[in-house]
N, C-alpha and C positions, 0 to 999 in steps of 0.2 A: 443731165446736161454736162457734158465734158468739153473742156477747152482743148485746142490743138497742142501738140508738143512743141517745145522750144525750137526743135529742128525745123519747124515750118515757118519760123518768124519772118523770114525774108522772101517767102513765096507769095507774092502779092496777088497772084491770080487765084489763090485759095482763101477760104474764110479762116480768120484767126480770132482768138478770143481777145476781148478788150484788155485783159490782164497782160497778155503777150504783146498786144499793141502798145501798151504803155511802157513795157519793158524795152521794146524796140526803140521807142522815142528817147527814153532816158539813157540808153546806151549809145546813142548816136552822137555825132559832133554837136558842140554847143550851138552852132548856127541853126541846126534843125530843131533842137529842143526849144529854141526861142520863137519858132514859128507859132502863130496862133493855132489853137486846137481846131478851130473851124477849117483852116486851110488843110491841116493834116487829115481831117475827116473827109474833105473833098478828094484828097489823093487816094485814100483807102476805100472811100465809098461804102457800099453795102458789105464789103468784106470784113468789116469790124462787127463782130457778133456780140451778143449779150452773154455768152457762155461763161460759166465759172467765175463770175464777178463777185468779189467779197466787198470791196469798197468802191462802188460806182462813183465816177466823178460828177455825174449829173445828179444833184440831190433829189431824192424822192423817186428815182427811176425804179430801183429794185428794193425789196424789203430784205430782212435779215436772212431769209431763206433763198434769196436770189429770184424772187417772184415779182413780176411787174406790178407796180402800184399805179393805178389810174389817177388817184388823187393823193396829194401829200397829207400826212397826218396833221390834224388841226393843232395849232400852237397850244401847248400844254394839254392836248387832247389825250384821251385814254387809248391805250394800245394793249392788245393781248396776243401773244404768240405761243403756240403749243411748245412746251418743253418736255419732250417725250423720250429723251435719251435714257434716263434712269429706269431700270426695270421695276415695275410694280403692277399691282392689280387694283382696279377701282371697283368697289362693291356696287352691285345693282342698287340704283336709287340713291347714291351717295356722291359726295365730292371727292375729287382726287386728293389723296393724303399729302401730296407734294404741291398742290395748286388749288387754293381755296376758291378760285374763280371758275374752275371747270368741273362740271358734274355730269352725271348720266341718269337716264331713267329708262325703264322697260328693258326686256331682254336679260341676258346673263351678265356676269361680271365682265369687265373690259380689261384686256391685257395691254400694257404699255411697255415698249422696249425698242431700242435701236431707232429712235426717232419716229416710231409708228404707233398708232392705236390699232389693235387687231380684233376684229369681230370674228368669232369662231362659232358660237352657238347661234341657232336660228332665232330671229325675232321678227314679229310681224310689224313692229314700229319702233325701230331703234332711235334713241334721241340723245343728243349731245348738246349741253348748254354752256354758254359763256356769259358770266355775270358782268353787267355794266356798272353804271347806267349808260345806255346807248341811244343815240339819236340819228345823226347822219353817219352812215357806216359803209365801209368796204370790207366785205367778208369773203375769205378765200379758203378753199380746201382742195387737196388732191386725193382722189379716191381710186382704188384699184379693185376690180372684181377678179379675184385670184383664179388661176386656170384650173385648179382642182376643186370645182364646185362653187365658185364665187357667183353670187347672184344678188340682184336687187330689182324691185319693180318700180321704185320711185326714189329719187334723190331730191330733197327739198332743203333750200336755204331760207331761213326765216329771220325776220328782223323787227325791231321796235316792238318787242313782245313782253307782255305781262302774263302770258299763258303760264299755268302751273307747270313748274319744272322740277329740278332736283329738290327733294324734301318738300315738294308742293309749293315752293316759294314762287312769287312774292306774297301771295295771299293764300295761306294754307287752309283757311276755313272753307273747305269744299263740301259739296253734297254728293254722296254716293247714290247713283241712280241705277236701279235694277232694270236691265234691258231684256231680262228673260233668258232662260237656258243657261243660267249660271254666269251670264255676262253682266258686267257693271261698267258704268261710265261715271265721269266726274263732272259736276257743274262747278266750274271755277269762273271767277268774276273779273278777271283782268282783260284789257284789250289784248287779243291773242296775236295780232301782228300781220305783217305783209309777207307773202311767200312766193318764191319762184320755184317751180316744180319741174324737174326733168322726169317726165313719164308717169304713168300709173298703169303698169302692166308689163309683161315680158314678151318681146324685148321692149326696152325704153325707146320709143320712136317719136315722141313729141315733147314739147315744153309748153308750160302754161304759167300764167300769173293769177294769183287768187288773193282774197282777203278773208281772214278769219277774225270776226269782230270780237266775239267771246268764244270760248271753247265750244266746238261742234257747230257753230253757226257761221257757215261759209257763204261767200259769193264765189262760185267756181268759174274757171275758164274765162276770165275777163279778156284775155287774149290767149290763143292756142295756136301754135305753129308746129309743122312737122320738122323733125330734126334732119338736116342734110347729111347726117353721118350715122353710123352704128357705133355705139359705145363698145370698145374692144374688151375682150377678156384677156387678163394677164398683163395689162398695161395701165399706167396711171393716166387719169384725165383730170384736168383742172376745172373747177367750178367757182364762179365768182358772182357776187351780187353787190350792187351799189344802191343804197336807199338814201334819198336826199330830198330835203324840203327845198322847193324852188322859191324864187323871190316873191311870187304871188301867193305863197302859202300852200300850193298843191304839193303832193308827194310823188316823186318819180322813182320807180323801181326798174332796174336793169339787170339782166342776167347774161353772163358771158361764159364761154367754154373754151378751154385750151385742149383740143383733141390731139394735137401734135406737139408733144412736150419737148421736142428737140430745140425749140426756140420760144422765148417769151414774146416774140413778135407774132405768134400764131394765135393769140386770143381773138375770138370772134364773138360779136354780139349776137346772142340768140333771140332775144326779144326785149321789149320795154313797154311800160304802161305808166300813164300819169293819172293819179287819183285826184279828181277835182271836187270831191265831196258829194257828187250826185250820180256818178257813173258806176258805182259798185254797191248798189242797194241789195240787201238781203230780201229774198222774196217772202211774200205772205205765207206761202206753204211751209217754208223753213221756220219762220217765226211761230206758226201754230204748232208744228211738230215739236219744237223745243220750248214750249211755254213754261215747262217746269224750270228750265235753265233761267229764262228771263225773269220769271217771278222771284226765284231765289236770289238773284244777283242785283235786284233793284237798289238795295241799300248796302251793298258789299263791294269790296274791291275797288275798281275804278268807277263804279256806280253809273254805268252807261246803258244797261240793258233795257231800262224803261224808255229810252229814246235811241234805239240802236242805230238806225240808219242816219242819224245826225252825227255819227262818229266814224264815218268812213275815212276821214283824215285825222291822224293821231300825231300831233306835233309836240309830244311830251317825251322827255327821256324815259326809257323803259328798261326793265330789269335784265332781259335776256336778248342775245342773238343766239340762234341755235340751228341745229341740223337734224332732220328726220330722214331716216332711210327705211323704207317699207320692205318687208320680206327679205331682210338682210341676212346673209350667211357667207362666211369666209371672205371677208373684205378687209383690206388694209387702208388706213387713212394717214396722211402726213401733211405737213406744211399748213396746218390750220391756223388762221389768224383773223382777228377782228380789229379794225382801227376806226377811231373817230376822225372823220374827214371834214374839211372846210365846207 
């Protein structure tokens, strides 16, 4: 996102950045600077862009990365922004040595430098965790599948989660389950969270909303929509979710995509779903298949497995917001943030 040069300041038939717009105002005669900003906005109209803004004059419009905020941060609310300028490596399954609230799991070590997190080794399920506690949140990430072999079969933003994460937190007492063939899974006992998923296959061509009540017990495809675009190779794409409790106690999950990153006005809603406590039940088949999980968790963690389908709505602050990328290889991530919203 680059603003126009100062030489273009007075060419009002072309788009200029807000930074240059404000420079133009305050270099003009006093009579102009005293005009209400709303009148000046009418003069310049849509030619005032969001490009390259550091301190926007409309509070809450852009975050510290210059990314559009749909909701202001809650008063005294928790915020987390990736600080990825200093070069370092995060070991598999551990926290960032420079940020105790960010950790990873699965796959190889993660390289951090130049404002980016870089996935290079292949992982079937790469995971990035941000420690809260989190309730109502706006979560944003920009992801690029690099042109030299970058790929992913699914990009998932998850919220309100007590799923086992870095160092198996928040409930590290998990049960190892032998699935045969040398494969193992974990029975962990926290509410696993709400998730918005872009795709499950290559190419990524649909989006869906799902509920994972405890680990491995899903209600899939509560809503599933085709994507009106193809995720480009070699270019960043913005992904955003908003998880919010409504006045009636229901939980609403929205997913947004910024496929054209030239402007922060290009965010488009991909899908939304409202959990009402009855419309996302886990099927009997899933419950029977995972009886070992539910039996083990009855008196552990969040203690919800004995009455699983009465916990479709989770209105308690939870340990993680996190991202999962399936079949991930040669991918760059930047501008990751989680904020507690009103």
